[in-house]
C-alpha positions as CSV (number, residue, x, y, z in Angstrom):
1,X,-30.9,-13.5,4.5
2,X,-27.2,-12.9,4.0
3,X,-25.6,-9.9,5.6
4,X,-24.7,-7.0,3.3
5,X,-21.1,-7.0,2.4
6,X,-19.2,-4.0,3.6
7,X,-17.3,-1.8,1.1
8,X,-13.5,-2.3,1.0
9,X,-12.2,1.0,2.4
10,X,-8.5,1.7,2.6
11,X,-6.0,4.3,3.6
12,X,-2.5,5.6,3.9
13,X,-0.5,7.2,6.7
14,X,0.7,10.8,6.3
15,X,2.9,13.2,8.2
16,X,0.9,13.6,11.4
17,X,-2.2,12.4,9.5
18,X,-4.1,9.8,7.7
19,X,-5.9,9.7,4.3
20,X,-8.9,7.4,3.9
21,X,-10.1,6.3,0.5
22,X,-13.6,5.2,-0.6
23,X,-15.1,4.4,-3.9
24,X,-16.0,8.0,-4.8
25,X,-13.9,10.2,-2.6
26,X,-10.9,10.5,-0.3
27,X,-10.6,12.4,3.0
28,X,-7.5,13.3,4.9
29,X,-7.2,14.4,8.5
30,X,-4.0,16.0,9.7
31,X,-3.0,17.2,13.2
32,X,-1.6,20.8,12.9
33,X,1.1,22.0,15.2
34,X,-1.5,23.9,17.3
35,X,-3.4,20.7,17.9
36,X,-6.2,21.4,15.5
37,X,-7.3,18.6,13.2
38,X,-7.3,19.8,9.6
39,X,-9.6,18.0,7.1
40,X,-9.2,17.9,3.4
41,X,-11.4,16.1,0.9
42,X,-11.7,15.5,-2.8
43,X,-13.8,13.5,-5.2
44,X,-12.3,10.7,-7.3
45,X,-12.6,11.2,-11.0
46,X,-11.4,9.7,-14.3
47,X,-9.5,6.4,-14.1
48,X,-10.2,6.1,-10.4
49,X,-13.9,5.4,-11.0
50,X,-13.6,4.1,-14.5
51,X,-15.2,0.7,-15.5
52,X,-11.6,-0.4,-16.4
53,X,-11.2,-1.0,-12.7
54,X,-13.3,-4.1,-13.1
55,X,-10.8,-5.9,-15.2
56,X,-8.6,-8.4,-13.3
57,X,-4.8,-7.7,-13.2
58,X,-5.3,-4.3,-14.9
59,X,-7.1,-3.0,-11.8
60,X,-4.1,-3.8,-9.7
61,X,-2.0,-1.4,-11.8
62,X,-4.6,1.3,-11.3
63,X,-4.6,0.7,-7.6
64,X,-0.8,1.0,-7.5
65,X,-1.0,4.3,-9.4
66,X,-3.8,5.4,-7.2
67,X,-1.8,4.8,-4.0
68,X,1.4,6.5,-5.3
69,X,-0.2,9.6,-6.9
70,X,-2.8,10.3,-4.3
71,X,-0.2,9.4,-1.6
72,X,2.4,11.8,-2.8
73,X,-0.1,14.6,-3.2
74,X,-1.5,14.2,0.3
75,X,1.9,13.6,1.8
76,X,2.9,17.0,0.4
77,X,-0.3,18.5,1.8
78,X,0.4,17.0,5.3
79,X,3.9,18.4,5.2
80,X,2.5,21.8,4.3
81,X,0.3,21.7,7.4
82,X,3.3,21.2,9.6
83,X,5.5,23.9,8.0
84,X,2.8,26.4,7.1
85,X,3.9,26.5,3.5
86,X,1.7,25.9,0.4
87,X,3.7,23.8,-2.0
88,X,1.9,21.5,-4.4
89,X,3.0,18.5,-6.5
90,X,0.7,18.1,-9.5
91,X,0.9,18.0,-13.3
92,X,4.4,17.5,-14.7
93,X,6.0,17.8,-11.2
94,X,3.8,14.9,-10.0
95,X,4.7,12.7,-13.0
96,X,8.4,13.4,-12.6
97,X,8.3,12.5,-8.9
98,X,6.4,9.3,-9.6
99,X,8.7,8.5,-12.5
100,X,11.7,9.0,-10.3
101,X,10.3,6.9,-7.6
102,X,9.4,4.1,-10.0
103,X,12.9,4.2,-11.6
104,X,14.6,4.1,-8.2
105,X,12.4,1.2,-7.1
106,X,12.9,-0.8,-10.2
107,X,16.7,-0.3,-10.1
108,X,17.0,-1.2,-6.4
109,X,14.5,-4.0,-6.1
110,X,14.5,-5.6,-9.5
111,X,17.5,-4.8,-11.6
112,X,20.2,-4.9,-8.9
113,X,19.2,-8.3,-7.5
114,X,18.9,-9.8,-11.0
115,X,22.4,-8.5,-11.9
116,X,23.8,-9.8,-8.6
117,X,22.1,-13.2,-9.0
118,X,23.5,-13.6,-12.5
119,X,27.0,-12.6,-11.4
120,X,27.0,-15.2,-8.6
121,X,25.6,-17.8,-11.0
122,X,28.4,-17.0,-13.5
123,X,31.1,-17.0,-10.8
124,X,30.1,-20.3,-9.2
125,X,28.8,-22.2,-12.2
126,X,25.7,-23.0,-10.3
127,X,22.5,-24.1,-12.1
128,X,20.4,-21.1,-13.4
129,X,17.6,-22.2,-11.2
130,X,19.8,-21.5,-8.2
131,X,20.8,-18.2,-9.6
132,X,17.2,-17.2,-10.0
133,X,16.4,-18.3,-6.4
134,X,19.4,-16.2,-5.1
135,X,18.0,-13.3,-7.0
136,X,14.7,-13.7,-5.4
137,X,16.2,-14.1,-2.0
138,X,18.2,-10.9,-2.4
139,X,15.1,-9.0,-3.5
140,X,13.3,-10.1,-0.4
141,X,16.2,-9.3,1.8
142,X,16.6,-5.8,0.3
143,X,12.9,-5.1,0.9
144,X,12.8,-6.3,4.4
145,X,16.1,-4.6,5.3
146,X,14.9,-1.3,3.8
147,X,11.6,-1.4,5.8
148,X,13.4,-2.5,9.0
149,X,16.1,0.2,8.6
150,X,13.9,3.2,8.0
151,X,11.8,2.1,11.0
152,X,14.6,3.4,13.3
153,X,14.1,7.0,12.0
154,X,11.9,9.0,14.5
155,X,9.9,10.7,11.8
156,X,9.1,7.3,10.1
157,X,8.3,5.7,13.4
158,X,5.7,8.4,13.8
159,X,4.3,7.8,10.3
160,X,4.1,4.1,11.2
161,X,2.1,5.0,14.3
162,X,-0.5,6.7,12.0
163,X,-0.3,3.6,9.8
164,X,-1.3,1.5,12.8
165,X,-4.2,3.9,13.6
166,X,-5.4,3.5,10.0
167,X,-5.5,-0.3,10.3
168,X,-7.2,-0.2,13.7
169,X,-9.9,2.2,12.5
170,X,-10.8,0.1,9.4
171,X,-10.7,-3.1,11.5
172,X,-13.1,-1.5,14.0
173,X,-15.5,-0.3,11.3
174,X,-15.5,-3.8,9.6
175,X,-16.3,-5.3,13.0
176,X,-19.2,-2.9,13.5
177,X,-17.6,-1.3,16.6
178,X,-18.2,2.3,17.7
179,X,-15.5,4.5,16.3
180,X,-14.0,6.1,19.4
181,X,-10.3,6.2,20.2
182,X,-10.8,4.1,23.3
183,X,-12.7,1.4,21.4
184,X,-10.6,1.4,18.2
185,X,-7.4,1.1,20.3
186,X,-8.4,-2.5,21.1
187,X,-8.3,-3.7,17.5
188,X,-5.5,-5.3,15.5
189,X,-2.6,-3.4,14.0
190,X,-2.7,-5.8,11.0
191,X,-5.1,-5.8,8.0
192,X,-5.1,-8.3,5.1
193,X,-5.4,-5.5,2.4
194,X,-2.4,-3.6,3.6
195,X,0.1,-2.2,1.0
196,X,2.9,-3.9,3.0
197,X,1.3,-7.3,2.3
198,X,1.1,-6.2,-1.4
199,X,4.9,-5.6,-1.5
200,X,5.6,-9.0,0.0
201,X,3.4,-10.8,-2.5
202,X,5.0,-8.9,-5.4
203,X,8.4,-10.2,-4.3
204,X,7.1,-13.8,-3.8
205,X,5.4,-13.8,-7.2
206,X,8.5,-12.3,-8.9
207,X,10.5,-15.2,-7.5
208,X,8.1,-17.7,-8.9
209,X,7.6,-16.1,-12.3
210,X,11.2,-15.2,-12.9
211,X,12.4,-18.6,-11.9
212,X,10.0,-20.2,-14.3
213,X,11.6,-18.2,-17.2
214,X,14.7,-20.3,-16.8
215,X,18.2,-19.4,-17.9
216,X,18.5,-16.1,-19.9
217,X,21.3,-13.9,-21.2
218,X,22.0,-11.1,-18.8
219,X,20.5,-8.3,-21.0
220,X,17.3,-10.3,-21.7
221,X,17.1,-11.2,-18.0
222,X,17.2,-7.5,-16.9
223,X,14.7,-6.6,-19.6
224,X,12.2,-9.2,-18.5
225,X,12.5,-8.1,-14.9
226,X,11.4,-4.6,-15.9
227,X,8.8,-5.5,-18.5
228,X,7.1,-8.1,-16.4
229,X,6.7,-5.8,-13.3
230,X,3.1,-4.8,-14.4
231,X,2.1,-8.5,-14.7
232,X,3.7,-9.3,-11.3
233,X,2.0,-6.4,-9.6
234,X,-1.4,-7.1,-11.2
235,X,-1.3,-10.8,-10.2
236,X,-0.2,-9.8,-6.7
237,X,-3.2,-7.4,-6.3
238,X,-5.5,-10.2,-7.4
239,X,-4.1,-12.5,-4.8
240,X,-4.4,-9.8,-2.0
241,X,-8.0,-9.2,-3.1
242,X,-8.9,-12.9,-3.2
243,X,-7.4,-13.6,0.2
244,X,-9.1,-10.6,1.8
245,X,-12.5,-11.8,0.3
246,X,-12.0,-15.3,1.7
247,X,-10.4,-14.4,5.0
248,X,-12.8,-16.7,6.9
249,X,-11.0,-19.7,5.4
250,X,-8.4,-21.4,7.7
251,X,-6.2,-22.0,4.7
252,X,-6.2,-18.3,3.8
253,X,-5.5,-17.3,7.4
254,X,-2.5,-19.6,7.3
255,X,-1.3,-18.3,4.0
256,X,-1.4,-14.6,5.0
257,X,0.5,-15.1,8.2
258,X,3.8,-13.8,6.6
259,X,1.9,-10.8,5.2
260,X,0.6,-9.9,8.7
261,X,3.9,-10.5,10.3
262,X,5.7,-8.1,7.9
263,X,3.1,-5.4,8.8
264,X,4.7,-5.4,12.3
265,X,7.6,-3.6,10.7
266,X,5.4,-0.8,9.2
267,X,3.0,-0.2,12.1
268,X,3.4,1.1,15.6
269,X,0.9,1.1,18.5
270,X,-0.9,4.5,18.2
271,X,-1.8,6.9,21.0
272,X,-5.4,8.1,21.5
273,X,-4.7,11.4,19.9
274,X,-3.3,9.7,16.8
275,X,-6.4,7.4,16.7
276,X,-8.6,10.5,16.9
277,X,-7.0,11.8,13.6
278,X,-7.5,8.5,11.8
279,X,-11.2,8.3,12.9
280,X,-11.8,11.8,11.8
281,X,-10.5,11.0,8.3
282,X,-12.5,7.8,8.1
283,X,-15.8,9.4,9.3
284,X,-15.3,12.3,6.8
285,X,-14.7,9.9,4.0
286,X,-17.7,7.7,5.0
287,X,-20.0,10.7,5.1
288,X,-19.0,11.7,1.6
289,X,-19.5,8.1,0.4
290,X,-23.0,8.1,1.8
291,X,-23.7,11.4,0.2
292,X,-22.5,10.1,-3.2
293,X,-24.7,7.0,-2.8
294,X,-27.8,9.0,-2.0
295,X,-27.2,11.3,-5.0
296,X,-26.8,8.3,-7.3
297,X,-30.1,6.9,-6.0
298,X,-31.8,10.2,-6.8
299,X,-30.4,10.2,-10.3
C-alpha cells in the first residue's frame, strides 16, 4: 500500500518570528523582547480556500497574493511585538501597500531592464534577440544583486535566520523527524517550494517568453512586460509545484540546483532559540489543521 502523501505546508520569516501556513489556517510565533514566544492564529477564508485554487496558472496568482497580503499583515504584527505598539495594515491601507510594492517591483525588475535592453539594442544595432537576452540578463542581475545586497543588513540577516529555521522545520516534518530544536537543526536550509526559487523561475520564464515575442516597438515592449506578468508568475508556480511533486527524479534534482543555490542568499544557519520559534509556529498550525480535518469529518 502506498504511503499517504503529506500536505504541502509552507511559511514565511517575520521579524523575530515565523508564520506557518496550512490549508485552512495560519499560525505565527514571535519572540518578544522579554523572551516569551507569542502565538497568533487565524483561519483562512474566501479566496484562500476557494475551489478556484484548483485551476492551473490561476492558483499561482492566488498564492502570490496570499504570500504578499498575509506576509505584510504578519510582518506588521511581528514588528508590533518588538515595539509594543498596535498598528495594523488592513483594508485600504493593505491594498495601497500591496499596490505600491507591486508597482515598485514591476518598475525595477520588469520595466527598467526592458527599457535598458531596448536602448542598448538601438545603440549597438544588435539583433532584437540579443537585446531581449540582455534584458533578461539585467533582470536576473538586479534580482540577485538586490538579494545579495540586503543580506548585509543586520536586521535582514536576522530575518534570513528565521527563514532558514522555517525551511529546516518543514524539512524535518516531511522527513518524519521529531520536531525538537536539536533534531531540526540537522536538516537542510534549502527547500524546493521556497519563494526564492519562485522568484528565480519567474525571471527565467520571463527571459524565455519575452524573447519569443521577438522585436517590438518600445511602448509595446514595455506594455507586454507588464501585462504578461500574471502569465509568467502563474507558469512559474506550476513549474515549482511540478518539480516539488517529482523531487525524487534525478532530472528534477539537477534542474532545481540553481533554485537551491539561490536560497543560500536568503537563509542563514539558525540558532536553537530561533528554531524553537519556528517549531512553535509549525506545531500550532498543525494542531489547527488537524482540528479542521476532524470537524470536516464530523460534518
